[in-house]
C-alpha positions in Angstrom: 61.1 127.4 51.9 64.6 128.7 51.9 65.8 131.3 54.3 69.0 133.3 54.8 70.2 133.7 58.3 72.3 136.9 58.8 74.9 136.8 61.5 73.2 138.3 64.5 75.6 138.4 67.3 79.3 139.1 67.5 81.2 136.8 69.9 84.1 138.5 71.6 86.8 136.2 73.0 88.2 137.2 76.4 91.4 136.0 77.9 92.3 136.4 81.5 95.7 138.0 82.1 97.7 137.2 85.2 101.3 137.9 86.2 102.2 134.2 85.7 100.7 133.9 82.3 103.5 133.3 79.8 103.4 135.2 76.5 104.7 132.1 74.7 101.5 130.3 75.6 99.1 133.1 74.5 96.8 132.2 71.6 97.7 135.0 69.1 94.4 134.4 67.2 92.1 135.4 70.1 91.3 139.0 70.9 92.6 140.2 74.2 90.8 142.6 76.6 93.5 145.2 75.9 93.2 145.1 72.1 89.4 145.2 72.5 89.7 148.4 74.5 91.8 150.0 71.8 89.9 152.3 69.5 86.7 151.5 71.4 86.5 148.0 69.8 84.8 146.5 72.9 82.0 148.9 72.6 81.8 149.4 68.9 82.1 146.0 67.4 78.5 144.9 68.1 77.0 147.8 66.2 77.3 146.0 62.8 74.9 143.4 64.2 72.5 145.9 65.6 72.3 147.8 62.3 72.0 144.6 60.2 69.1 143.3 62.2 66.9 146.4 61.9 65.6 144.7 58.8 64.2 141.2 58.3 64.1 138.7 55.5 61.6 136.7 53.6 59.2 135.6 56.3 59.5 138.8 58.2 59.1 141.3 55.3 58.5 139.8 51.9 55.7 137.5 52.9 54.2 140.1 55.3 54.1 143.9 54.7 55.8 143.8 51.3 52.8 141.8 50.1 50.2 143.5 52.3 51.1 146.9 50.7 51.0 145.3 47.2 54.6 146.4 46.5 55.7 142.8 45.9 53.7 139.6 45.2 54.7 136.0 45.5 54.2 133.5 42.7 54.5 130.7 45.2 51.4 129.1 46.8 53.2 128.5 50.1 51.5 126.0 52.5 48.8 125.1 49.9 48.3 128.8 49.2 47.1 129.5 52.8 49.6 131.8 54.5 50.4 135.3 55.7 49.6 136.8 52.3 46.1 135.4 52.5 45.6 136.5 56.1 46.3 133.1 57.8 49.5 133.4 59.9 52.2 130.9 59.3 55.3 132.9 60.1 55.9 135.5 62.8 59.5 136.0 63.7 60.6 139.6 63.6 60.2 139.8 67.4 63.0 137.3 67.9 65.3 139.1 65.6 64.8 142.4 67.5 65.2 141.1 71.0 67.9 138.5 70.3 70.0 140.6 67.9 69.4 144.2 68.9 67.9 144.7 72.3 69.8 142.0 74.3 73.3 142.8 73.0 72.7 146.5 73.0 71.7 146.4 76.6 75.2 145.0 77.4 76.8 147.8 75.4 74.9 150.4 77.3 75.9 148.9 80.6 79.6 148.7 79.5 79.5 152.2 78.1 77.9 153.7 81.2 80.4 152.0 83.4 83.3 153.3 81.4 81.9 156.8 81.0 81.4 156.6 77.2 78.1 158.4 77.0 78.1 158.8 73.2 78.4 155.1 72.7 75.7 154.5 75.3 73.2 156.9 73.6 74.1 155.5 70.2 73.1 152.0 71.3 69.9 153.5 72.8 69.2 155.1 69.4 69.5 151.7 67.7 67.0 150.4 70.3 64.6 153.3 69.4 64.9 152.5 65.7 64.3 148.8 66.4 61.3 149.2 68.8 59.7 151.8 66.6 59.4 149.1 63.9 58.4 146.3 66.2 55.6 148.2 67.8 54.3 149.1 64.3 53.8 145.3 63.8 52.5 144.1 67.2 51.4 147.2 69.2 52.4 146.7 72.9 56.0 145.5 73.2 58.5 145.2 76.0 60.7 148.3 76.2 60.7 150.4 79.3 60.9 147.3 81.5 63.4 145.4 79.2 66.3 144.1 81.3 64.7 145.3 84.6 64.9 142.6 87.2 61.5 141.2 88.1 59.7 143.3 85.4 61.4 142.2 82.2 58.3 140.5 80.9 55.9 143.4 81.2 54.8 145.1 78.0 54.3 148.8 77.5 50.9 150.2 76.6 51.3 152.0 73.3 50.5 155.5 74.5 53.1 155.1 77.3 55.6 153.5 74.9 55.5 156.5 72.6 56.0 158.9 75.5 59.0 156.8 76.5 60.4 156.8 72.9 60.1 160.6 72.8 61.8 160.9 76.2 64.6 158.7 75.1 65.1 160.8 71.9 65.4 163.8 74.2 68.2 162.2 76.1 69.9 160.9 73.0 69.8 164.3 71.3 71.2 166.1 74.4 74.3 163.9 74.4 74.7 164.1 70.6 74.3 167.9 70.6 77.0 168.2 73.3 79.4 165.9 71.4 78.9 166.9 67.7 82.6 166.7 67.0 83.1 163.3 68.7 85.1 160.9 66.5 84.9 157.7 68.5 82.1 156.2 66.4 83.9 156.5 63.1 85.3 153.0 62.4 82.0 151.3 63.5 79.5 153.5 61.7 79.0 152.4 58.1 76.0 154.7 57.7 77.3 158.1 58.7 81.1 157.5 59.1 80.8 158.5 62.8 79.3 162.0 62.0 77.4 162.7 65.2 75.8 165.7 63.7 74.1 163.5 61.1 72.9 161.2 63.8 71.3 164.2 65.4 69.4 164.9 62.2 68.2 161.3 62.3 67.0 161.8 65.9 64.9 164.7 64.8 63.6 162.9 61.7 62.6 159.9 63.8 60.8 162.2 66.2 58.9 163.7 63.3 58.0 160.3 61.9 56.6 159.1 65.2 54.7 162.3 65.8 53.0 162.0 62.4 52.3 158.3 63.2 50.2 159.3 66.3 48.8 162.5 64.9 45.2 161.2 64.7 45.0 159.5 68.0 47.0 162.1 70.1 47.0 165.3 68.1 48.2 167.6 70.9 51.2 165.4 71.8 51.9 164.8 68.1 52.0 168.6 67.4 54.3 169.2 70.4 56.7 166.5 69.4 56.5 167.4 65.7 57.2 171.0 66.3 60.1 170.1 68.6 61.6 168.1 65.7 61.0 170.9 63.2 62.6 173.6 65.4 65.6 171.7 66.8 68.8 173.5 65.9 70.4 170.2 64.8 67.9 170.1 61.9 66.4 167.2 60.0 67.6 165.0 57.2 67.9 167.7 54.6 69.3 166.2 51.4 69.8 162.8 49.9 73.4 163.0 51.3 71.9 162.8 54.7 69.8 159.7 54.0 70.1 157.0 56.7 71.2 153.9 54.7 72.1 150.7 56.5 75.1 148.8 55.1 74.6 145.2 54.0 78.2 144.5 55.2 78.9 142.4 52.1 75.6 140.5 52.2 73.0 140.6 49.5 69.8 142.6 49.9 67.1 140.0 50.8 64.8 140.9 47.9 67.6 140.0 45.5 68.0 136.5 47.0 64.2 136.0 47.2 63.6 137.1 43.6 66.6 135.8 41.6 67.9 132.8 43.6 64.6 131.5 44.9 62.0 132.8 42.5 59.6 133.6 45.3 58.9 137.3 44.7 57.9 139.5 41.8 56.5 143.0 41.2 53.3 143.6 43.2 49.9 144.4 41.6 49.8 147.8 43.5 53.1 148.9 42.0 51.8 148.0 38.5 48.5 149.9 39.0 50.0 153.0 40.5 53.3 153.0 38.7 52.1 152.2 35.2 48.9 154.2 35.5 50.6 157.4 36.9 53.5 157.0 34.4 56.1 156.9 37.2 59.6 156.5 35.8 60.8 155.1 39.2 59.1 151.8 38.2 62.1 151.1 35.9 64.5 151.5 38.8 62.4 149.1 40.9 61.5 146.4 38.4 62.4 144.8 35.0 60.0 144.8 32.1 58.7 141.4 31.1 60.6 139.6 28.4 59.7 140.1 24.7 58.3 136.6 24.6 55.9 137.5 27.4 54.5 140.7 26.1 51.0 139.2 26.0 51.1 139.7 29.8 50.9 143.4 29.3 48.6 143.7 26.3 46.5 146.3 28.2 49.5 148.6 28.6 52.3 147.6 26.1 54.1 150.9 26.3 54.7 150.2 30.0 55.6 146.5 29.9 55.6 145.7 33.6 53.4 143.0 35.2 52.8 142.4 38.9 51.3 139.6 41.0 48.4 140.4 43.2 48.9 139.7 46.9 46.4 137.5 48.7 45.6 135.9 45.3 44.5 132.6 43.9 47.7 130.8 42.9 48.3 127.4 41.3 51.7 126.4 40.1 54.6 128.7 40.9 55.9 128.6 37.3 52.7 130.3 36.0 53.8 133.7 37.2 57.6 133.5 37.1 57.5 135.5 33.8 56.0 138.5 35.6 58.4 141.4 36.4 61.4 140.7 38.5 63.0 143.4 40.5 65.6 145.4 38.7 69.0 143.7 38.1 70.6 146.6 39.9 69.6 145.1 43.2 72.2 142.4 42.7 74.9 145.0 43.4 73.5 147.3 46.1 75.5 147.6 49.2 73.0 149.2 51.6 69.3 149.6 52.4 67.3 152.7 52.9 65.9 153.2 56.4 65.1 156.9 56.4 65.3 159.3 53.4 65.1 163.0 52.7 62.1 162.3 50.5 60.3 160.9 53.5 61.2 163.9 55.6 59.7 166.2 52.9 56.5 164.3 52.8 56.3 164.2 56.6 56.7 168.0 56.6 54.0 168.3 53.9 51.6 166.4 56.1 52.7 168.4 59.1 51.9 171.6 57.1 48.4 170.3 56.4 48.0 169.8 60.1 49.1 173.3 60.9 52.3 172.5 62.7 54.7 175.5 63.2 57.9 175.3 61.2 56.6 172.8 58.7 56.7 175.2 55.8 54.5 175.0 52.7 52.8 171.7 51.9 53.1 172.1 48.1 56.8 172.9 48.3 57.5 170.0 50.6 55.5 167.6 48.5 57.3 168.5 45.3 60.7 168.5 47.0 59.9 165.0 48.3 59.1 163.8 44.8 62.2 165.4 43.3 64.4 163.9 46.0 62.9 160.5 45.5 63.4 160.6 41.7 67.0 161.7 42.2 67.7 159.0 44.9 66.3 156.2 42.7 68.0 157.5 39.5 64.8 158.2 37.6 64.3 161.0 35.0 61.4 163.1 33.9 60.4 164.5 37.3 59.2 167.9 35.9 56.7 166.4 33.5 55.6 163.9 36.2 54.9 166.7 38.7 52.8 168.6 36.1 50.7 165.6 35.2 47.1 166.1 36.4 45.4 163.4 34.3 47.3 160.1 34.7 45.7 157.8 37.3 46.1 154.3 38.6 44.9 151.5 36.3 42.8 148.5 36.8 44.7 145.2 37.4 44.4 142.2 35.1 45.9 138.8 36.0 46.3 136.9 32.7 46.6 133.6 34.5 43.4 133.8 36.7 40.6 136.4 36.3 39.5 135.8 39.9 42.5 138.0 40.8 41.4 141.0 38.6 40.5 144.2 40.4 39.3 147.7 39.7 41.4 150.5 41.1 40.0 152.1 44.2 42.1 155.2 43.6 41.8 158.0 41.0 44.7 160.0 42.5 46.9 162.1 40.2 50.3 163.7 40.7 50.0 167.4 40.1 49.4 169.5 43.3 46.2 171.5 43.3 45.9 174.1 46.0 42.1 174.0 45.6 42.0 170.4 46.6 40.7 169.4 50.1 43.3 168.5 52.7 42.1 164.9 52.4 42.9 164.8 48.7 46.2 166.5 49.3 47.1 163.9 52.0 46.2 161.1 49.5 48.8 162.5 47.1 51.4 162.9 49.8 51.0 159.3 51.1 50.9 157.9 47.5 54.2 159.5 46.8 55.7 158.2 50.1 54.5 154.8 48.9 56.6 154.9 45.8 59.6 156.2 47.7 59.4 153.5 50.4 60.1 150.6 48.0 62.3 148.1 50.0 61.0 149.7 53.2 57.4 148.8 53.1 56.7 148.8 56.8 56.3 152.6 56.8 53.8 152.4 54.0 51.9 149.7 55.9 51.8 152.1 58.8 50.6 155.0 56.6 47.9 152.8 55.0 46.5 151.7 58.3 46.4 155.1 59.9 45.2 157.1 56.8 43.7 154.6 54.3 46.1 155.7 51.7 47.2 154.7 49.1 43.8 153.2 48.2 45.1 149.6 47.8 43.1 146.7 46.5 41.6 144.1 48.8 42.7 140.4 49.0 41.0 138.3 46.4 41.7 135.2 48.5 41.0 135.7 52.2 41.7 132.8 54.4 41.4 134.6 57.7 39.3 132.7 60.3 38.9 132.4 64.1 42.4 130.9 64.5 44.1 134.3 64.0 41.2 136.7 63.6 38.8 137.5 60.8 39.4 140.2 58.3 36.3 141.3 56.4 36.4 141.2 52.6 36.6 145.0 52.3 39.3 145.4 55.0 43.0 144.8 55.5 45.2 143.0 58.1 45.8 145.3 61.1 48.7 143.8 63.0 50.6 140.6 63.8 49.7 138.6 66.9 52.2 138.2 69.8 54.6 135.4 69.0 53.9 131.8 70.1 57.0 131.6 72.4 55.6 134.7 74.3 52.2 133.1 74.5 53.7 129.9 75.8 56.4 131.2 78.1 55.1 134.6 79.2 51.4 134.0 79.5 50.8 136.6 82.2 52.8 139.2 80.3 50.8 138.5 77.1 47.5 138.5 79.0 48.4 141.9 80.4 49.6 143.1 77.0 46.3 142.1 75.5 44.4 144.3 77.9 46.7 147.1 76.9 46.1 146.3 73.3 42.4 147.0 73.8 41.1 144.1 71.8 41.8 140.4 71.1 45.3 139.3 70.3 44.6 138.7 66.6 45.2 140.2 63.2 41.9 142.2 63.2 42.6 144.4 66.2 43.7 147.9 65.4 46.8 149.4 66.9 46.5 152.5 69.1 47.2 155.1 66.3 45.0 153.2 63.8 41.8 154.9 64.8 39.6 153.5 62.0 38.3 157.0 61.3 38.2 157.5 57.6 38.5 161.3 58.1 42.1 162.3 58.6 41.4 166.0 59.5 
């Protein structure tokens, strides 16, 4: 299996300067300390690496939560068809990316910035740590954060409830510095997302606080409400338009899904996207995926007017070539220059859920819901949003795999789009989370979080389930809950992992729920 390795660290060359050093002997192609100090180069240069590595690639995303959320499906029966997608763990590497390419180098930036009195750079680096760890903990649960880099304690994991308190406290400190330095220009040349606009980073701080508050809203409702209302009331505001979206530059690289789909032929449309997108007549589907070729229209005989065909995840697969004719991603992904990390649409849907939970400042649930759908359609370049929002009849369809009927499934969801004030909060939440699901395409981790904590969208189960005692058993009517701690930690930090497992509250396997995944089917 091919993999792309992004550049993950920036090596800065340092030259010692002495009175006796002759200028004629200086290597003009190395960067001197003095030039690194100009325009904050020494502090700012590593940020491209931090931002790039917030996301993963094939074995970290596509063959994990992209498949587990049924957004994408692989035609390839990797390792004899027994792999992460069928709940037998073969690849588990996001941990190394986060610690090797974000946490470790950012720790050095924080140290240098603090020593030099550059508090905005220091808090910017800490913000990247929060963004990275908020993703990593959603995958594993307990992680090393508050003790990271602390002599003698660097291998001690945080219990999840303590971790979220620490993340909220760090967001407090970050926001205080950003608010006091909203006109600061020092970040400009290093910030491909917001062009050094500190005020927009402040909006991201509040939006992240709201995301994390909603994440823990079932397990710690009082804390969630306090933090959510703090985010909603902060004078810096939230991401409030598509122009505020936090998009991470690809810095000239290709978005991974483009490489995996078009160059390797290892990913296609997922069966969940077919069921929900086709059934609910969602025009965003044409922004995400390509219709099957005319020669392959037999693949979509059950819905010829919407000629998109997905691959079920956790499926019975034979030869890769069988399903290569299924829908690829849209050709437009060949030319994208950035990835979505946090959008205005998501903020609207977070506010809609907060309104259902009675949080002050959240506004009206219906208004937020519809604003979120409109923002998503606009961001993805899709039309017909008015008719879509008024549709109270179109529902997800059943899935048919023309190549193997064992992979067929009946939709578990009968959700529609149009808001109905008479619906229960549970039904309203299902609509909110389903719309977040569509919007989160290419950022499936957040939908995996939503699915585990709420049960929505009502996705199909694996048809091929290879889970066993090696990594944990997932019942036929259940879904994978987490990723185990990585093998290098198990081998080299045995005491730390043993302690982390006690903090996890269950075995270190894929069936143990994370702290905020309560298992309660009732969300209110």
